[in-house]
TORDO-811759 format. One record per residue (C-alpha): residue number from 1; residue in three letters; x, y negated, z. Coordinates in pm, 1 decimal. Layout:
! residues N
+-----+--------+----------+----------+----------+
: num : residu :       c1 :       c2 :       c3 :
+-----+--------+----------+----------+----------+
: NUM :    ALA :        X :        Y :        Z :
...
+-----+--------+----------+----------+----------+
END
This chain:
! residues 159
+-----+--------+----------+----------+----------+
: num : residu :       c1 :       c2 :       c3 :
+-----+--------+----------+----------+----------+
:   1 :    MET :   7367.8 : -13676.8 :  12211.5 :
:   2 :    ALA :   7616.0 : -13356.6 :  12145.6 :
:   3 :    ASN :   7524.4 : -12963.2 :  12176.4 :
:   4 :    PRO :   7605.1 : -12823.3 :  12524.8 :
:   5 :    GLN :   7797.1 : -12473.5 :  12465.3 :
:   6 :    PRO :   7540.5 : -12140.9 :  12495.1 :
:   7 :    ASP :   7540.3 : -12012.1 :  12852.2 :
:   8 :    ASN :   7738.6 : -11661.8 :  12726.0 :
:   9 :    PRO :   8045.2 : -11594.3 :  12487.2 :
:  10 :    GLY :   7887.2 : -11631.8 :  12131.4 :
:  11 :    VAL :   8044.4 : -11275.8 :  12051.1 :
:  12 :    ILE :   7988.0 : -11187.4 :  11649.5 :
:  13 :    ALA :   7852.1 : -10888.1 :  11653.9 :
:  14 :    PRO :   7678.2 : -10637.9 :  11988.8 :
:  15 :    PRO :   8064.8 : -10413.1 :  12085.5 :
:  16 :    PRO :   7832.9 : -10082.7 :  12009.4 :
:  17 :    PHE :   7754.0 : -10210.9 :  11674.0 :
:  18 :    ILE :   8107.5 : -10270.7 :  11600.2 :
:  19 :    TYR :   8271.9 :  -9958.8 :  11728.2 :
:  20 :    GLY :   7914.0 :  -9747.0 :  11589.7 :
:  21 :    GLY :   7998.6 :  -9906.1 :  11223.3 :
:  22 :    MET :   8337.6 :  -9852.9 :  11174.2 :
:  23 :    PHE :   8218.0 :  -9489.5 :  11310.2 :
:  24 :    LEU :   7994.7 :  -9471.3 :  11049.6 :
:  25 :    LEU :   8268.1 :  -9588.3 :  10865.0 :
:  26 :    SER :   8482.0 :  -9335.4 :  10915.5 :
:  27 :    LEU :   8225.5 :  -9101.6 :  10831.3 :
:  28 :    LEU :   8195.5 :  -9190.8 :  10531.5 :
:  29 :    LEU :   8523.6 :  -9188.8 :  10420.7 :
:  30 :    HIS :   8592.1 :  -8846.4 :  10591.4 :
:  31 :    LYS :   8272.3 :  -8740.9 :  10332.3 :
:  32 :    ARG :   8483.7 :  -8865.6 :  10047.4 :
:  33 :    ARG :   8810.4 :  -8734.5 :  10106.5 :
:  34 :    PRO :   8872.6 :  -8547.0 :  10416.2 :
:  35 :    LEU :   9168.2 :  -8626.4 :  10630.5 :
:  36 :    ARG :   9112.4 :  -8369.7 :  10885.7 :
:  37 :    PHE :   9410.7 :  -8318.1 :  11253.8 :
:  38 :    ASP :   9709.3 :  -8106.0 :  11167.6 :
:  39 :    PRO :   9617.6 :  -7812.1 :  11087.0 :
:  40 :    ARG :   9866.7 :  -7628.1 :  11366.0 :
:  41 :    LEU :   9691.3 :  -7793.7 :  11671.9 :
:  42 :    PRO :   9457.2 :  -7566.6 :  11801.9 :
:  43 :    ARG :   9137.8 :  -7613.5 :  11745.3 :
:  44 :    SER :   9063.0 :  -7527.1 :  12151.5 :
:  45 :    ILE :   9361.9 :  -7803.8 :  12240.5 :
:  46 :    ARG :   9177.1 :  -8020.4 :  12024.6 :
:  47 :    ARG :   8815.0 :  -8057.1 :  12138.9 :
:  48 :    LEU :   8953.5 :  -7970.7 :  12456.6 :
:  49 :    PHE :   9107.5 :  -8311.9 :  12453.6 :
:  50 :    GLY :   8824.0 :  -8491.3 :  12248.6 :
:  51 :    ALA :   8537.6 :  -8340.2 :  12550.7 :
:  52 :    SER :   8820.1 :  -8474.0 :  12834.7 :
:  53 :    LEU :   8833.1 :  -8853.0 :  12619.5 :
:  54 :    ILE :   8417.0 :  -8848.4 :  12617.5 :
:  55 :    GLY :   8406.6 :  -8745.8 :  12938.0 :
:  56 :    ILE :   8581.3 :  -8995.6 :  13046.9 :
:  57 :    ALA :   8446.0 :  -9258.9 :  12900.6 :
:  58 :    GLY :   8123.6 :  -9196.8 :  13054.6 :
:  59 :    THR :   8218.8 :  -9185.8 :  13345.7 :
:  60 :    THR :   8407.7 :  -9528.8 :  13307.9 :
:  61 :    VAL :   8106.7 :  -9644.9 :  13187.8 :
:  62 :    ILE :   7917.9 :  -9585.9 :  13438.0 :
:  63 :    SER :   8111.8 :  -9659.6 :  13685.0 :
:  64 :    ALA :   8147.4 : -10051.2 :  13496.6 :
:  65 :    VAL :   7786.4 : -10070.7 :  13452.9 :
:  66 :    SER :   7697.2 :  -9993.9 :  13852.5 :
:  67 :    ALA :   8004.2 : -10269.1 :  13961.6 :
:  68 :    MET :   7808.0 : -10558.5 :  13698.9 :
:  69 :    ARG :   7514.0 : -10450.0 :  13866.8 :
:  70 :    LYS :   7644.3 : -10413.7 :  14162.2 :
:  71 :    GLN :   7765.6 : -10831.5 :  14124.7 :
:  72 :    HIS :   7403.4 : -10863.4 :  13958.7 :
:  73 :    THR :   7563.0 : -10963.0 :  13589.0 :
:  74 :    ASN :   7406.5 : -10931.4 :  13248.8 :
:  75 :    ILE :   7559.9 : -10650.6 :  13065.4 :
:  76 :    ASP :   7481.4 : -10749.1 :  12715.9 :
:  77 :    PRO :   7764.2 : -11076.0 :  12626.2 :
:  78 :    SER :   7470.0 : -11220.9 :  12417.1 :
:  79 :    GLN :   7346.8 : -11319.4 :  12778.4 :
:  80 :    PRO :   7520.6 : -11527.8 :  13034.0 :
:  81 :    THR :   7760.2 : -11405.0 :  13279.6 :
:  82 :    THR :   7617.3 : -11484.5 :  13643.1 :
:  83 :    ALA :   7958.5 : -11336.2 :  13853.9 :
:  84 :    LEU :   8318.0 : -11253.9 :  13771.9 :
:  85 :    VAL :   8302.6 : -10905.3 :  13820.2 :
:  86 :    VAL :   8638.5 : -10731.7 :  13977.2 :
:  87 :    GLU :   8550.5 : -10469.3 :  14181.3 :
:  88 :    GLY :   8549.8 : -10086.4 :  14043.6 :
:  89 :    PRO :   8745.9 : -10004.2 :  13664.2 :
:  90 :    PHE :   8789.8 : -10340.6 :  13686.1 :
:  91 :    LYS :   9038.1 : -10334.9 :  13876.2 :
:  92 :    VAL :   9203.0 : -10131.7 :  13638.6 :
:  93 :    SER :   9143.0 : -10276.7 :  13308.4 :
:  94 :    ARG :   8993.2 : -10698.3 :  13223.8 :
:  95 :    ASN :   8730.2 : -10441.1 :  12911.8 :
:  96 :    PRO :   8581.6 : -10113.5 :  13078.0 :
:  97 :    LEU :   8369.8 : -10076.5 :  12889.9 :
:  98 :    TYR :   8550.9 : -10166.7 :  12581.7 :
:  99 :    LEU :   8820.8 :  -9948.5 :  12674.4 :
: 100 :    SER :   8516.2 :  -9612.4 :  12720.8 :
: 101 :    MET :   8370.5 :  -9667.9 :  12331.0 :
: 102 :    THR :   8754.2 :  -9745.5 :  12245.2 :
: 103 :    PHE :   8754.8 :  -9295.9 :  12415.2 :
: 104 :    PHE :   8461.1 :  -9239.0 :  12319.9 :
: 105 :    PHE :   8553.2 :  -9312.2 :  11947.7 :
: 106 :    ILE :   8825.3 :  -9126.7 :  11964.5 :
: 107 :    GLY :   8705.1 :  -8807.3 :  12131.6 :
: 108 :    LEU :   8425.8 :  -8780.8 :  11839.7 :
: 109 :    SER :   8717.9 :  -8829.9 :  11578.5 :
: 110 :    MET :   8882.1 :  -8498.0 :  11752.8 :
: 111 :    LEU :   8550.1 :  -8378.5 :  11786.5 :
: 112 :    ARG :   8481.8 :  -8420.3 :  11478.5 :
: 113 :    ASN :   8809.0 :  -8288.5 :  11314.7 :
: 114 :    THR :   8862.3 :  -8670.3 :  11143.4 :
: 115 :    LEU :   9177.6 :  -8881.0 :  11129.4 :
: 116 :    TRP :   8979.3 :  -9135.1 :  10949.7 :
: 117 :    THR :   8823.7 :  -9257.6 :  11307.1 :
: 118 :    LEU :   9243.6 :  -9342.6 :  11413.0 :
: 119 :    LEU :   9322.6 :  -9453.7 :  11107.5 :
: 120 :    LEU :   9024.4 :  -9757.9 :  11153.1 :
: 121 :    MET :   9131.0 :  -9787.2 :  11538.2 :
: 122 :    PRO :   9417.4 : -10127.1 :  11507.7 :
: 123 :    ILE :   9110.5 : -10292.2 :  11278.8 :
: 124 :    THR :   8824.7 : -10168.3 :  11503.8 :
: 125 :    LEU :   9064.5 : -10298.8 :  11794.1 :
: 126 :    LEU :   9128.6 : -10603.0 :  11632.7 :
: 127 :    ILE :   8762.8 : -10744.1 :  11518.2 :
: 128 :    MET :   8681.6 : -10644.6 :  11881.1 :
: 129 :    ARG :   9034.7 : -10940.8 :  11978.4 :
: 130 :    LYS :   8902.4 : -11182.7 :  11796.2 :
: 131 :    GLY :   8536.5 : -11154.6 :  11785.2 :
: 132 :    VAL :   8452.8 : -11067.7 :  12157.3 :
: 133 :    ILE :   8717.4 : -11037.2 :  12330.1 :
: 134 :    GLU :   8877.5 : -11303.8 :  12313.6 :
: 135 :    ARG :   8605.2 : -11566.1 :  12288.3 :
: 136 :    GLU :   8548.7 : -11389.0 :  12636.1 :
: 137 :    GLU :   8759.2 : -11480.0 :  12838.8 :
: 138 :    ARG :   8731.7 : -11834.4 :  12694.5 :
: 139 :    TYR :   8360.6 : -11808.2 :  12796.5 :
: 140 :    LEU :   8505.3 : -11660.8 :  13187.1 :
: 141 :    THR :   8729.8 : -11894.2 :  13187.9 :
: 142 :    ARG :   8571.8 : -12231.2 :  13076.5 :
: 143 :    LYS :   8281.9 : -12058.1 :  13360.6 :
: 144 :    PHE :   8532.4 : -11913.7 :  13621.0 :
: 145 :    GLY :   8834.7 : -12178.8 :  13604.2 :
: 146 :    ASP :   9082.1 : -12019.3 :  13794.1 :
: 147 :    GLN :   8890.5 : -11749.3 :  13975.3 :
: 148 :    TYR :   8943.6 : -11581.0 :  13674.8 :
: 149 :    THR :   9277.4 : -11700.2 :  13523.0 :
: 150 :    GLN :   9440.6 : -11620.7 :  13856.9 :
: 151 :    TYR :   9276.9 : -11251.9 :  13774.1 :
: 152 :    GLN :   9374.3 : -11223.5 :  13403.9 :
: 153 :    THR :   9752.8 : -11230.3 :  13556.3 :
: 154 :    GLN :   9641.2 : -10917.1 :  13827.6 :
: 155 :    VAL :   9479.7 : -10695.6 :  13520.8 :
: 156 :    ARG :   9593.9 : -10600.6 :  13181.1 :
: 157 :    ARG :   9334.8 : -10623.2 :  12928.5 :
: 158 :    TRP :   9310.0 : -10308.4 :  12846.0 :
: 159 :    ILE :   9502.5 : -10085.2 :  13042.9 :
+-----+--------+----------+----------+----------+
END
């Protein structure tokens, strides 16, 4: 008898661990070889922009989690998805939680004055795309069929 596919996307790791691990790597690299933002960029502007990105990230997380809870679906990608969420920030991005993590770490990078996070961000996003997002998309297509593929045509992956 063949093993049925698990009722989850089979992501390679929890997304916060992926982002957090890459951020820790950026801090280690910064400690070994500091790489800062251009000194011509005033610290107050850098901090304001960084704090703003963190604020946007926090607002997006609260809104996305609220929309998911309203639909009674799991937030943890290792758990089964019970409903397709298309309200709140999911009207603008298919991945608002991952977008918020991206904004959060870019904001932290600006506050910590390290460019390493920005330099590692393409690698982080590639890992997220291949190890998390594409797996979730295959799972959601398998689970929700045309409803999800139609949603994909209407809403961008990021923004």
